BANUSE-442285 format. One record per residue: residue number from 1; x, y, z of N, C-alpha, C, O in turn. Coordinates in pm, 1 decimal. Atoms other than C-alpha are relative to their C-alpha. Example, Ala and Ser with C-alpha at 12.3 -4.5 7.8 and 13.67 -1.06 7.14 Angstrom:
   nr    n.east   n.north      n.up   ca.east  ca.north     ca.up    c.east   c.north      c.up    o.east   o.north      o.up
    1      89.0    -119.0       0.0    1230.0    -450.0     780.0      90.0     120.0       0.0     193.6     118.1      66.5
    2     -82.0    -119.0      -6.0    1367.0    -106.0     714.0     -77.0     109.0      73.0     -26.1     219.8      89.9
//
This chain:
   nr    n.east   n.north      n.up   ca.east  ca.north     ca.up    c.east   c.north      c.up    o.east   o.north      o.up
    1      39.0      42.6    -133.1    2051.4    -740.4   -1204.0      65.5    -134.3      30.3      71.3    -223.0     -54.9
    2     -61.2     123.6     -44.3    2226.2   -1011.3   -1008.9    -107.9    -105.7      18.9    -213.9     -78.5      75.2
    3      92.6     111.8     -18.7    2053.6   -1348.6   -1018.6      55.3     -89.8     110.2     175.0    -117.6     117.1
    4     -39.1      86.8    -111.1    2056.1   -1569.4    -711.4     -69.9    -133.1     -15.1    -183.8    -140.5     -61.3
    5      61.8     131.2      -0.7    1994.2   -1939.3    -686.1     -92.6      -8.4     120.8     -77.5      69.0     215.3
    6      83.9      17.7    -119.3    1722.6   -2057.8    -447.6      82.8     -25.3     126.1      47.6      23.5     233.6
    7     -85.1      27.1    -117.0    1998.3   -2184.7    -216.1      66.0     128.0      50.5      77.8     147.8     171.4
    8     -61.4    -126.9     -41.1    2168.7   -1842.8    -215.8    -102.3      89.4      69.9     -70.0     156.9     167.7
    9     104.3     -79.4     -64.4    1839.6   -1673.8    -131.7     -32.2     -54.9     138.4     -50.9      22.6     232.2
   10      26.1      60.2    -132.1    1774.4   -1919.9     153.4     111.3      35.2      97.8      85.1      63.1     214.8
   11    -113.6     -33.1     -86.5    2122.8   -1852.9     290.1      -7.6     145.7      47.1      48.1     180.2     151.3
   12       9.9    -142.4     -34.8    2037.0   -1480.3     295.9     -85.9      24.5     124.0     -80.0     132.7     182.4
   13      85.1     -16.6    -118.9    1786.4   -1538.1     579.9      79.3      42.6     123.1      25.3     108.8     211.7
   14     -81.7     -27.9    -118.2    2074.2   -1504.7     827.1      71.5     134.7      -6.7     141.9     172.0      87.1
   15     -70.9    -127.1      14.5    2199.2   -1169.6     696.0     -83.1     116.2      51.7    -204.1     122.2      29.9
   16      65.0    -123.8     -41.7    2116.4    -838.7     857.2      21.2     104.4    -108.2     129.6     114.9    -165.5
   17      -7.4    -105.9      99.6    2041.6    -552.1     622.3      18.4     131.7      75.5     -67.8     169.8     154.8
   18     -23.6    -124.4     -74.1    2193.5    -227.1     748.5    -105.1     106.8     -31.5    -150.2     120.0    -145.3
   19      88.0    -115.0      19.3    1963.0      69.6     799.7      72.6     106.4     -81.3     195.5     113.1     -81.8
   20     -51.3    -120.0      65.5    2009.8     378.0     585.1     -57.6     115.2      82.4    -170.4     158.3      58.4
   21      53.8     -97.3     -95.1    1974.6     639.8     858.5     103.9     106.2      35.9     224.3      88.1      17.6
   22     -80.0    -108.2     -55.8    2107.1     964.6    1001.5     -90.8      75.6      95.8    -212.9      59.8      92.2
   23      79.0     -81.7     -91.7    1995.9    1202.5    1272.7     -77.9     106.0     -77.1     -28.9     161.7    -175.3
   24      78.0    -112.5      50.2    1716.7    1448.2    1191.7     -48.9      -9.2    -143.3     -61.5      93.4    -210.2
   25      52.4      15.2     136.0    1587.5    1304.1     863.4    -137.0      67.3     -14.0    -208.8      86.1      84.2
   26     135.6     -48.2      26.8    1280.6    1455.3     698.9     -98.6    -116.0      13.5    -201.8    -104.0      79.6
   27      86.2     118.6      -3.8    1129.5    1107.3     652.0      86.1    -124.6      15.8     182.2    -145.2     -58.2
   28     -59.9     132.0     -16.4    1239.7     769.0     780.9    -104.6    -100.7     -45.8    -204.4    -122.4      22.9
   29      90.0     103.6      50.4    1067.5     503.2     568.8      29.5    -129.0      74.1     145.2    -162.0     100.4
   30     -15.9     122.7     -77.4    1007.9     179.2     753.3     -75.2    -112.4     -69.5    -198.2    -113.2     -72.2
   31      61.3     116.5      61.1     946.0    -145.1     566.1     -42.4    -100.2     105.9     -15.8     -81.2     224.6
   32      44.2     103.8     -92.5     794.0    -454.7     721.8     121.5     -76.8      51.1     151.7     -74.8     170.5
   33    -123.3      71.9     -29.5    1107.7    -670.5     711.5      68.5     -28.2    -132.5       3.4     -23.6    -236.9
   34     -68.1      26.8     126.1    1373.5    -754.7     454.0     -49.8    -129.5     -64.3     -67.0    -231.2       2.9
   35      24.6     121.8      76.3    1276.8   -1000.2     185.2     133.5     -68.2     -27.4     239.3     -13.0       2.8
   36    -123.3      74.0      24.0    1528.6   -1260.1      77.8      88.8      68.4    -103.5     211.3      63.2     -91.7
   37     -79.6     -71.6      99.9    1638.0   -1056.1    -227.0      70.5     119.7      65.7     187.2     147.1      37.6
   38     -60.9    -111.7     -73.2    1697.9    -754.9      -1.4     115.1     -50.2      86.4     221.8      11.1      88.9
   39    -105.9      55.6     -84.4    1898.8    -970.1     239.2     119.4     -45.4     -84.2     234.4     -26.9     -44.3
   40    -108.5      48.7      85.6    2099.4   -1123.2     -46.5      82.7     115.2     -56.2     204.7     103.6     -67.8
   41     -71.2    -113.0      60.1    2188.1    -783.7    -198.0      47.4     102.5     101.9     142.6     176.3      76.4
   42     -28.8    -103.9     -97.7    2197.4    -572.4     118.5     -65.3     132.7     -34.0     -33.9     235.5      26.1
   43      67.2    -122.5      45.3    1973.2    -319.6     -57.9    -149.6     -10.8      26.3    -213.7    -108.0     -13.7
   44     142.0      -0.9     -35.3    1627.1    -229.9      70.8     -88.7       1.5    -123.9     -54.8      61.2    -226.0
   45     100.8       5.5     107.4    1323.1    -301.2    -149.0      63.3     -45.0    -132.2      38.6      15.0    -236.7
   46     -78.3      43.3     115.6    1546.0    -494.8    -391.6     -75.1     -92.0     -95.7     -31.4    -109.7    -209.4
   47      71.8      91.2      87.8    1288.4    -736.7    -533.1     -48.7      76.2    -122.0    -106.5     183.9    -107.3
   48      36.4     -73.2     122.0    1225.0    -640.1    -897.6    -145.9      45.2      -6.6    -172.6     151.9     -62.0
   49     141.2     -38.9       6.6     843.0    -631.6    -857.3     -41.0     101.9     105.2    -154.4     149.8     103.4
   50      35.2     -95.8    -104.4     857.3    -399.7    -555.8      -3.9     140.0     -60.5      84.7     178.4    -136.9
   51      21.2    -131.9      61.6     729.2     -52.8    -643.1      52.0     115.9      83.8      26.2     231.5      50.4
   52     -47.2    -107.2     -87.3     900.6     142.6    -364.5      80.3     105.3     -76.6      48.7     224.0     -69.8
   53     -88.0     -95.9      66.4    1171.9     301.5    -579.8     -72.6      79.2    -109.3     -55.7     201.0    -115.9
   54      75.6     -80.2      98.0     943.5     396.4    -873.2     -97.7      97.4      66.2    -110.7     211.6      21.9
   55      97.7     -86.4     -67.4     679.4     536.1    -634.1      70.4     115.2      71.4      18.7     226.9      74.7
   56     -75.8    -106.5     -64.7     941.7     731.8    -441.6      30.2     111.7    -100.3      20.3     230.1     -68.1
   57     -28.3     -98.6     105.2    1036.7     902.6    -767.9    -128.4      65.9     -50.8    -134.7     188.3     -62.4
   58     125.7     -54.8      51.9     680.2     943.0    -901.1     -63.2     100.7      96.0    -130.8     194.0      52.7
   59      59.6     -88.1    -100.4     579.4    1113.0    -575.6      81.0     127.3      21.5      37.0     217.2      93.2
   60     -81.9    -119.8     -11.6     859.3    1368.7    -603.2     103.0      -1.8     111.5     171.2      98.3     133.6
   61    -100.9       7.7    -105.7    1076.0    1247.4    -315.0     142.0       0.9     -57.2     233.7      55.1       4.6
   62    -132.0       2.2      63.2    1368.0    1186.4    -553.0     -11.4      57.7    -140.8    -114.7      41.8    -206.0
   63       6.3     -63.9     131.5    1455.0    1374.5    -872.5      10.6     -97.2    -117.3     -15.5     -60.1    -231.8
   64     -10.2     101.8     105.2    1513.9    1051.2   -1066.3     -30.7    -135.5      61.1     -30.1    -151.7     183.2
   65      23.9     136.5     -46.1    1432.8     682.9   -1044.6     133.0     -59.0      45.0     227.1     -71.4     -33.5
   66    -122.2      57.4     -55.5    1693.9     531.2    -818.7      -7.9    -152.0       1.2    -116.3    -210.3       4.5
   67     -10.7     144.8     -14.3    1812.8     172.3    -805.9      20.0     -31.4     148.4      72.2      51.7     222.7
   68     -24.5      36.9    -140.1    1816.4     -14.2    -474.3     146.6      13.8      40.6     175.7      48.5     155.0
   69    -143.6      -9.9     -31.4    2198.2     -17.1    -493.8      44.1     143.8      27.0     154.8     166.3      76.0
   70     -31.2    -141.3     -23.5    2188.3     365.3    -474.8     -65.0      52.2     128.4     -74.3     173.4     148.3
   71      76.0     -39.0    -118.2    2002.5     366.1    -141.4      72.6     100.8      88.9       7.1     182.4     153.7
   72     -75.7     -93.6     -82.7    2281.3     557.4      35.0     -20.6     144.8     -40.9      -4.3     235.3      40.9
   73      25.3    -135.3      51.0    2200.0     860.0    -181.1    -124.2      63.0      64.2    -138.9     185.2      64.7
   74     120.7     -52.3     -64.4    1866.9     892.2       1.2      32.7      99.5     110.8     -40.3     196.4     131.6
   75     -36.6     -87.9    -111.1    2044.3    1055.6     292.9      17.7     144.5     -46.7     -11.3     237.6      28.5
   76     -18.7    -136.0      51.5    2127.7    1355.7      72.2    -133.0      71.7     -22.6    -136.6     194.1     -35.2
   77     134.4     -57.7      15.2    1751.3    1408.6      29.3     -73.4       6.7     134.3    -191.3      41.8     138.9
   78      62.7      -1.2    -132.1    1684.0    1383.2     403.7     -90.5    -118.8      23.3    -183.0    -111.9     104.3
   79      82.0     121.3      -8.2    1537.7    1033.0     364.2      83.9    -116.4      50.7     205.6    -119.0      32.3
   80     -68.5     119.8     -45.9    1624.6     700.9     524.4     -92.6    -120.2      -5.4    -211.9    -107.3     -32.8
   81      77.8     125.3       2.4    1510.5     338.4     543.1      42.0     -89.1     116.1     160.4    -103.5     146.3
   82     -20.2     102.4    -101.5    1472.5      87.6     825.2    -112.9    -101.3     -16.4    -187.8     -94.7    -113.9
   83     106.3      99.6       1.8    1240.4    -205.6     899.7     -59.2     -18.5     138.3       6.8       7.8     238.8
   84      62.0      32.6    -128.6     994.8    -301.9    1172.1      71.5    -120.2      60.2     107.7    -118.6     177.9
   85     -66.0     122.8     -44.9    1152.7    -648.5    1197.6     125.5     -19.0     -84.4     120.3      -6.3    -206.7
   86    -127.9      13.6      71.1    1517.7    -711.3    1105.8      15.0    -134.7     -71.1      92.2    -145.8    -166.3
   87     -17.8     135.5      54.3    1477.9   -1083.3    1025.4     -52.8      -9.7    -142.2    -166.3      29.3    -169.9
   88      39.6      19.0     139.5    1467.7   -1163.8     654.3     -87.0    -124.7     -14.2     -59.3    -228.7      45.5
   89      88.3     113.0      29.3    1187.1   -1389.1     530.7     -40.5       6.1    -146.4     -27.0     109.5    -211.8
   90      52.5       1.5     136.2    1044.3   -1496.7     197.8    -131.3      77.6      -7.2    -160.5     142.2    -107.9
   91     130.2     -68.8      -3.9     703.3   -1357.0     302.6     -20.0      59.6     139.8      25.4       4.0     239.7
   92      23.8     -66.2    -128.9     591.7   -1119.1     575.6     -86.6     -85.4      92.0     -78.7     -70.9     214.0
   93      86.1      81.0     -86.5     336.7   -1374.0     698.6      78.3    -107.5      77.0      19.2    -183.4     153.9
   94     -84.9      89.1     -77.9     630.9   -1577.5     833.5      37.2      61.2     135.3      93.7      -7.1     220.8
   95     -32.9     -68.5    -124.8     669.5   -1319.7    1113.2    -107.2     -26.3     104.1    -225.5     -37.4      71.9
   96      94.4      23.6    -109.1     510.3   -1379.3    1451.2     -51.0     133.0      55.7       9.0     238.3      34.0
   97      55.2    -118.7     -64.9     292.5   -1135.0    1643.7     101.8      58.6      97.1     114.6     180.6     106.7
   98    -101.1     -50.0     -93.2     567.3   -1110.9    1905.4     114.1      70.5     -72.8     165.9     170.8     -23.7
   99    -104.9     -67.7      76.5     825.8   -1023.6    1640.4     -45.1     140.7     -40.9      32.9     235.7     -35.1
  100      52.5    -133.1      34.2     603.5    -737.6    1524.7       0.6      91.2     121.8      45.7     205.4     113.1
  101       5.6     -83.0    -120.9     548.8    -612.4    1881.3     140.2      42.7      44.7     162.9     159.2      77.2
  102    -137.7     -33.0     -37.6     919.9    -631.7    1965.0      61.5      94.8    -102.7     135.3     186.4     -66.4
  103     -47.4     -91.4     103.7     999.0    -466.8    1632.4     -53.6     140.3      21.2      19.0     237.9       1.7
  104      58.9    -130.5     -29.1     760.9    -184.5    1722.2      70.6      68.4     116.2      95.0     189.0     112.5
  105     -72.6     -56.7    -115.0     936.9    -136.7    2056.7     138.7      49.2     -42.7     181.4     158.3      -5.0
  106    -133.3     -38.3      46.7    1278.2    -131.3    1888.4      -6.8     121.1     -94.5      79.6     208.7     -91.2
  107      16.8    -112.6      92.7    1152.5     105.4    1618.7     -24.0     129.3      77.2      31.2     233.5      42.2
  108      26.1    -119.4     -81.4    1020.9     348.1    1881.4     130.2      52.5      61.7     151.5     173.6      67.4
  109    -129.1     -41.3     -55.9    1366.7     351.7    2044.8      89.0      62.7    -107.5     155.9     163.0     -82.7
  110     -80.4     -51.9     110.9    1536.3     407.3    1708.2     -47.0     139.6     -39.3      34.4     229.2     -61.8
  111      55.7    -130.0      36.1    1302.0     695.0    1624.7      33.3     103.7     107.2      64.7     218.1      74.3
  112     -34.6     -92.3    -108.9    1363.7     853.1    1967.4     146.3      43.8     -10.8     179.9     158.3      19.4
  113    -143.1     -30.6      13.5    1738.5     836.8    1900.4      28.2      86.5    -122.6     107.5     180.4    -115.2
  114     -31.2     -67.2     127.0    1733.0     959.2    1536.9     -81.4     128.4     -22.6     -37.9     218.0     -94.9
  115      86.8    -116.7       8.2    1447.6    1212.0    1568.0     -33.6      46.2    -142.5     -15.4     163.7    -174.3
  116      45.1     -46.6     131.9    1320.4    1214.9    1208.0    -126.4      84.3      16.3    -196.9      71.7     116.4
  117     122.7     -79.7      -4.6    1042.9    1463.4    1132.5    -121.6     -90.8     -15.2    -221.7     -73.9      54.5
  118     108.9      95.4      25.4     821.6    1180.7    1000.3      53.6    -142.0      -1.5     162.1    -167.2     -54.1
  119     -20.8     143.9      15.7     821.4     802.7    1039.7    -109.0     -46.8     -94.9    -227.6     -29.4     -66.6
  120      96.0      48.6      98.7     654.8     648.4     734.4       5.5    -152.2      -3.5      97.5    -210.5     -60.7
  121       5.7     146.1      -2.8     556.0     286.6     794.9     -67.5     -47.0    -127.9    -181.2     -10.3    -157.4
  122      46.1      45.8     130.8     514.3     112.4     461.8     -73.6    -132.6      17.5     -13.6    -240.0      13.9
  123      83.9     117.3     -19.1     225.7    -127.0     517.4     -86.9      14.6     123.0     -37.4      12.0     235.7
  124      92.5     -22.7    -111.0     -83.1     -74.2     729.8     -10.5    -122.5      91.0     -26.6    -107.5     212.1
  125       7.6     121.0     -81.5     -92.4    -436.9     846.9     118.0      -7.4      96.5     101.3     -43.3     213.0
  126    -118.4       0.4     -86.3     263.1    -410.8     980.9     -13.1     104.3     110.0      21.9      77.8     225.0
  127      18.3    -104.9    -100.6     181.9     -84.0    1157.7     -98.5     -46.2     107.1     -73.3     -31.1     226.7
  128     100.7      47.6     -96.5    -129.1    -233.8    1317.4      60.1    -102.9      94.9      36.6     -97.1     215.6
  129     -58.0     106.7     -81.4      66.4    -537.7    1440.0     109.8      51.8      91.9     118.5      10.2     207.4
  130    -113.7     -49.2     -79.2     373.3    -346.9    1561.5     -43.9      90.7     114.1      19.7      94.3     219.4
  131      40.3     -99.6     -99.2     178.7     -82.7    1753.2    -139.3     -25.1      56.4    -199.4      63.3     117.5
  132     128.7      41.2     -55.2    -140.3    -270.5    1843.8    -108.1     105.8     -24.4    -179.8     147.2      66.8
  133      98.0    -100.6      40.9    -355.0     -22.4    1652.4     -84.4     -60.7    -112.1     -59.7     -37.8    -230.5
  134      79.0      78.5      95.7    -618.2    -239.4    1485.3     -81.8      84.9     -96.5    -122.9      36.0    -201.8
  135      84.5     -84.9      83.8    -808.7      56.4    1339.0      79.1      94.9     -89.8      19.7     174.3    -162.7
  136     -82.0     -90.5      80.9    -515.5     234.7    1172.5     -33.7     -13.7    -148.3     -62.2    -123.1    -197.0
  137      21.7      -4.9     144.5    -567.3     336.2     810.8     119.8      69.4     -64.7     199.5     133.1       4.2
  138    -104.0     -71.3      72.8    -331.1     464.7     543.3     -20.8     149.3      21.1    -133.4     198.6      14.4
  139       4.3    -144.5     -19.5    -247.3     830.0     609.5      67.7      38.9     129.5     128.4     -45.2     195.7
  140     -61.8     -45.6    -124.5    -127.5    1042.7     900.8     -69.7     -61.7     120.8    -190.7     -84.2     119.9
  141      51.4      62.7    -121.4    -169.6     891.5    1247.1       1.5     100.6     114.4      73.9     200.1     110.0
  142      -2.7     -83.6    -120.4    -244.7    1049.4    1582.4     124.7     -26.8      83.8     175.5      63.4     150.5
  143    -117.7      40.0     -78.3      46.7     859.3    1741.1     120.5      83.4     -42.3     139.2     112.9    -160.4
  144    -129.5     -62.7      25.1     377.0    1042.4    1771.6     103.3     -70.1      86.8      69.5    -137.9     183.9
  145    -112.9      46.5     -81.1     718.0     943.0    1903.5      81.3     125.1      28.7     164.6     165.6     -52.4
  146     -60.1    -129.3     -27.0     835.3    1259.0    2074.9     -55.7     100.2     -99.9    -177.2     116.4    -111.1
  147      42.8     -95.9     102.5     825.3    1522.0    1800.3     -19.4     -64.6    -136.5     -58.7       3.3    -231.4
  148      12.7      69.2     128.8     819.7    1259.3    1523.2    -144.8     -38.6     -25.8    -207.2    -109.5      53.2
  149     135.2      37.1      40.7     488.1    1231.6    1344.9       5.2    -130.4     -78.9     110.9    -168.7    -128.9
  150       7.3     131.3      64.6     373.3     902.3    1190.3     -98.8       4.5    -115.1    -207.8      60.5    -102.7
  151      85.9      13.0     117.6     228.0     833.9     844.6       6.8    -146.0     -42.5     115.8    -202.4     -53.1
  152       3.7     137.2      51.7     117.9     490.0     726.5     -23.1       7.6    -149.8    -116.6      72.7    -196.7
  153       6.4       3.9     145.9     174.3     426.8     357.0     -40.7    -139.5     -47.0     -24.1    -237.0      26.2
  154      30.2     133.2      52.8      50.5     144.4     135.9     127.6     -80.1     -23.8     233.0     -23.8     -53.2
  155    -111.8      90.0      24.0     279.2    -155.8     100.9      29.9      -1.7    -150.2     -59.1     -32.5    -229.4
  156     -31.6      -5.0     143.0     464.9    -119.9    -233.7      28.6    -135.4     -64.0      65.2    -141.6    -181.4
  157     -21.3     133.1      57.1     498.7    -495.7    -279.7     -86.9     -18.6    -123.7    -199.9      29.7    -129.7
  158      77.1      31.9     119.7     388.2    -615.4    -619.4    -121.8     -85.5      31.0    -212.9     -95.0     -51.2
  159     114.9      81.1     -40.7     148.4    -844.7    -429.6    -118.1      85.1      45.7    -229.9      34.7      55.7
  160     106.2     -89.0     -47.0     -52.8    -542.4    -309.2     -76.3      54.6    -120.9     -42.7     159.9    -175.0
  161      76.8     -37.2     119.1    -308.9    -524.4    -590.1    -101.8     109.8      26.7    -159.9     164.1     -67.2
  162      97.9    -103.9     -33.3    -531.0    -277.0    -403.4      47.8     139.3     -39.2     -32.9     230.8     -56.0
  163     -58.7    -129.6      30.8    -293.7       7.8    -487.7      80.9     -10.7    -129.0     160.8    -102.9    -145.5
  164     -84.1      -9.2     119.4    -149.6     100.0    -826.0     119.8      87.6      32.0     122.1     154.6     135.2
  165    -114.5     -89.1     -19.9     183.2     276.7    -861.2     -46.5     145.0       4.0       5.2     224.5      82.5
  166      49.5    -138.7       5.0      -8.7     595.1    -945.1     -71.5      39.2     129.2     -49.5     148.7     180.9
  167      70.1     -36.3    -123.8    -236.0     582.1    -639.1      94.7      -1.2     119.6      78.5      77.5     212.9
  168    -101.8      -2.8    -105.4      59.4     494.5    -417.1      78.6     130.1      -6.0     105.8     191.4      97.2
  169     -76.3    -123.8      16.2     250.8     790.6    -559.9     -78.6     119.7      53.7     -19.9     212.7     108.9
  170      82.3    -108.0     -55.6     -41.9    1016.2    -466.6      12.0       3.4     152.3      28.0     110.3     211.2
  171      -9.5       5.3    -146.2     -28.2     897.0    -104.4     140.3      37.3      47.3     154.9     112.5     143.7
  172    -137.1     -37.8     -33.7     351.4     920.9     -89.3      16.2     150.6     -18.7      83.2     216.4      61.0
  173      -7.4    -143.9      26.4     314.5    1269.5    -238.4     -65.2      82.6     109.7     -16.4     190.4     143.5
  174      63.3     -69.0    -113.5      76.0    1371.5      40.8      97.5       8.3     117.3     107.8     111.9     183.0
  175    -101.4      -1.0    -105.1     345.6    1272.0     288.7     111.5      98.3     -34.5     155.4     174.9      51.3
  176    -107.8     -91.4      40.4     610.5    1460.1      89.8     -39.1     144.3      25.7      41.6     222.5      76.0
  177      46.9    -137.3     -22.5     401.0    1777.9     103.8      -2.4      31.3     150.5      38.3     140.0     191.6
  178       3.7     -20.5    -145.2     348.6    1736.9     480.0     141.3      13.3      55.8     165.5      94.5     145.2
  179    -138.0      -3.7     -48.7     721.0    1674.5     532.3      68.7     131.2     -36.6     159.1     176.2      33.8
  180     -59.7    -126.7      42.5     806.5    1993.6     343.0     -62.9     119.6      70.8      -5.0     228.2      71.3
  181      70.3    -112.9     -63.2     556.0    2207.8     536.5      69.8      45.3     126.5      24.3     139.0     192.0
//
């Protein structure tokens, strides 16, 4: 793994992380926003303590544990990745309410253009803020974007102690089964 100095990570705040997307995906995963490690590497969910990649594999979405640098391979499985907010930060709590709302508007436009079967927002707090849905819970949502259904997943950050990798994999697996139906 590449090691970055604190100065290199701070400089990454100005970098945009490209989406991994295509038209008609089975599932478009949507993170909150890029962390500094993600911005520095250009690879989604790149922080070593983030459980996204292990949970994606444990839930059956991928046949093997992938590295963040292999994110482009997701497209071959009908999967993609984007973010609610494009701006990289050290912590999600650095984002403003307006950034979340604008991110939600931009995400809705992106989903309308790409038409994935499912939009999977990774983090219930981000979903609530982006779409002004204070009562949203993890799981399938009533909201749709055209024909795209929405599922809220637990945040795979290592800071989310409420969910283990195993319980996250169960929830991701529920989405996988719905996406295959």
